[in-house]
N, C-alpha and C positions, 0 to 999 in steps of 0.2 A: 741684868743687861739694859742697857742703853737702847730704847727703841727710836727709829728715824722719826721724824716729824709726819712722815706720809704714813707710817705704819701707825702712829699715834691717832692721827685722823680716821683712819679708815676702820680703828678698833671702837673708837669712841663715837663714829657717828652713827650706828644702829641703835646705841643708848639713848643719844640725843633725840632721835627720831620718834621713838616710843615715849619718853618723856612728854615731847610735845604732842602727840597724838593722846595721851592720856589727859593732858591739860587740856586740850581742844574738847575732847568727849565731856570732862567733868563740867567746862564752861557751857557746852551746849544743853547738857542736862539740866544745870541750875537755870538757864533761861527760859528751857520748856517748863519746868517746875514752875517759875514765877509766873510765867505766862497763863500756866493753867489755874494756877491759884487767883491770879488776877482775873481770868476770865469767868471763873466761878463767881466771884465776888460781883463783878458786873451783871451778870446775868441775875444773880440774886437781886441786887439794886433797881435793876431794870424791872424785875418782875413784881417788886412792891409798890404797886401804885397808891398814890392817896386820893383817887378820884372815886367817889360813889355814886350809884344812879338810885335816885328815890323816886318811885311811881307813887303819885298822890291824887286822891280826888280832885275834880276839877274845882270845886269850891274851896279849896285847900291853896289854890294857885299864890295868892297875894300874900297870906300869912307865910307859907312855907318858903317863898323867895326871901323873904325879909330873914327868915330863920336861916336859910342858907348861906347868907351874906354874914350872919353872926357866928356861923359856924366856921367859915372859912377865916374869918378874922383872929380867931383863938387856935386855929390849926394852919399855921404858914405853910403855903404850899399845896394846899389841900383844895380840891375841887369839887363841887355838887352839882351833878347834872340831873334835873328834873323831867319828869315824863308826867304831866297832868291830863287826865280824860278821866270818862265815866268809870266809877269801880268797876263795872262788870267787865269793861275792856281792858283794865288794867290787870286782874286775874287771869282773863284771857292770853294776854301776853305774857304773864308768868308761867303759866301751863305750857305755853308754847315753847318755853325755855329761853325768853327773854332775859339777858343780864341784869337783874335787878337786886339791888343790895337792901333797900328799906321799902317797905308797902304800907300805904295808909290808905283805908278805904272810907266811905262814908256812911257805912253800917256794918253791923257785926255780922249779920247774915253771908254777906258777900266775903268777909274776910273767912269765915268758917269753911268756905268752899274750897280755900286752899289750906286748911290747917295742917296737912301734911308737908306742907312747904314752906312753913315760916315757923318762926319760933312762938312762944308765948305773947299773945297781942297784948297790949294796954291802951285803954282807953285815954287819948290824949286831948279829946275836947268833945262837945255837944252843939248842937244848933237848933233852931226853931226855923218854921217857914214864914212866909207873907207872900201878900199879892203884890206883883210887879205891875205898874201901869206908869205910862207916859208921863213926864212932869207936868203937873198942874192937875192930873187926872182929869183929862178932859171928857171922859165918859161916865165920870162920877161914880166910879165904883167904890161902895162903903163896906160890903161884905160878901162872903163867900156866896150866898144866896144871889146876889147880882150876877155871878158868873153863869148862872143858868139861863140867862138871857139870849135867845138865839141870834138876836143881832149883833151880839159881840164876838170879835174874834179872840178866842182863848186858846193859848197854847201851853202846853205841859211838858215834862220828860217824857219818855217811852217808859212804860212800866217795868222793864227789866232792870233798869237802872235805879238807885237808891232815891234819888228825889223824885223820880216817877212813882214809886211805890208809895213813898211820903205822902205825895200828893194827892192819890187815890184813898188812901187812908183818910186823910182830912175830909176830902169831899164826902166820904161814907159816912163819916162821923156826923157831919153836918146834913147827911140828908140831900145833898145837892148832885143833880145829874150835869155832866157839863160834857158837850160833845166838841172835843178840840180842834182846830183847824190844821194843827201838826204837832207830832210827838217829836221831840228832840232827843239828840244822842246824849246830851248832858246839860247840865243847869246852864252854862253859858250859852249854850244856843238858845235855851228860854229867854236869857236876858238879853240877848242880840235881837231877838224878834221882836220883843216889846220897845227896845231902844231905838229900833229902825222904823217904827211905827208898822209894821208888817203884823202887830198883834195888838188888841187893845189891853190884854191883860195875860199875866202867866203867874204859874206859882213856882216860887224860888225860896232858897235860903236868906235868911235874914241878913247874913252876912254879904251876899251879891247885891243887896239894896245898897249896903254902905259902899261897897267897893265900885259900883257904877253910879255913886252920887251925882246928880246932874243929869244923866242920861235917863234916869228911871226913877220913879218914887214907890215907896211903899204903903201898902195898907195892911195894918195889923190883923192876924188872926187870932182869935179869943183862944186863950188857953184850954178852953173845954174842948174846942174842935182841933186845935192845933197838936203836933206830935214832937218829940225830942229825937233828933237826928244824933248818932252816936257814932264815933270816929276812932277806931283802933288803928294801931300802929304796932308793926313788928319788924323784925330783922328776917330777911329770907335765909332760909338754911343753906342754899347753896352758894351763897355771898363768898367770895374770895376775900373778902375785906371786912369779915365779922366784925373786928375792934372798932373800925373806923364807923362802920354802919351803927353799931350799938351807941357810938359816942354822938352820933347825929340824934339818936332816939332819945339818948339822957338829955340832951340839950332842949329837944321838945317837950320834954317831961318836966323839965326843971323850971324853978320859980322865973327864970329869966324868959324861956320859952312861953310859958303860959301868960307871962304878961303880954308877950306879943301877940299871941292868939286873942287875948282879951281886947287888945288894941283894934283887932279887925272885927269884932263883935262876937267871937265865939264864946259860948259859954263853958264855965270849969266842967273837968270831966265827971264831977260828982252831982250834978244838977240832974233832978229828976223832972 
């Protein structure tokens, strides 16, 4: 039977509306699914940062800064943020939850204090100590024994930091008693006091003498009285970027990294 146009329109209209509704629903679901997948990918990408934080002993400042540049040169888009301070301060920060990916201290005993927070440490370098004096050595200091002169202003690092402990060991071995005019928080503080003329002499690392060339000079300490400072490095267990952190450690331990450390006056890891 022939249906009038009006009847056909009324009978087909609900079907068309249903088809359109289904099409719109499917399109909406597709958009939501795509947005959801895209959102997850974006979150994942945003969460994967290429920035790492390296906490290092103050005496490593110049060498590690150069190594940071070398690291970013071979890891495009990467960034290394450094935190240099006395080793004891660094482990205190780590214990308090500071976001650190790599830790390097100026002695093994300090690293041992956070053994449960780091991976297996590796010795990255060693160092010796020297007497820092003003350019030209105006007070004519020639040996550790000269530091016992009460007329001299001698400055050393506090005994709770590695360089302070090393300094006391050296003085004890030499049988010299010194009354320092100040106890600095780290070795850079000792260098600063001598370079500004606020002290006549101080005990610092050999590498600090080189780093401050022109501002201070060094008087050698005989091997019989000297000590060898050991620098361990390790990846922090809580690091969210363990792969990148390990890559930095690998660079420091590589022949390239070791060459950089040598250029700043550090001794090889195996030096006794």
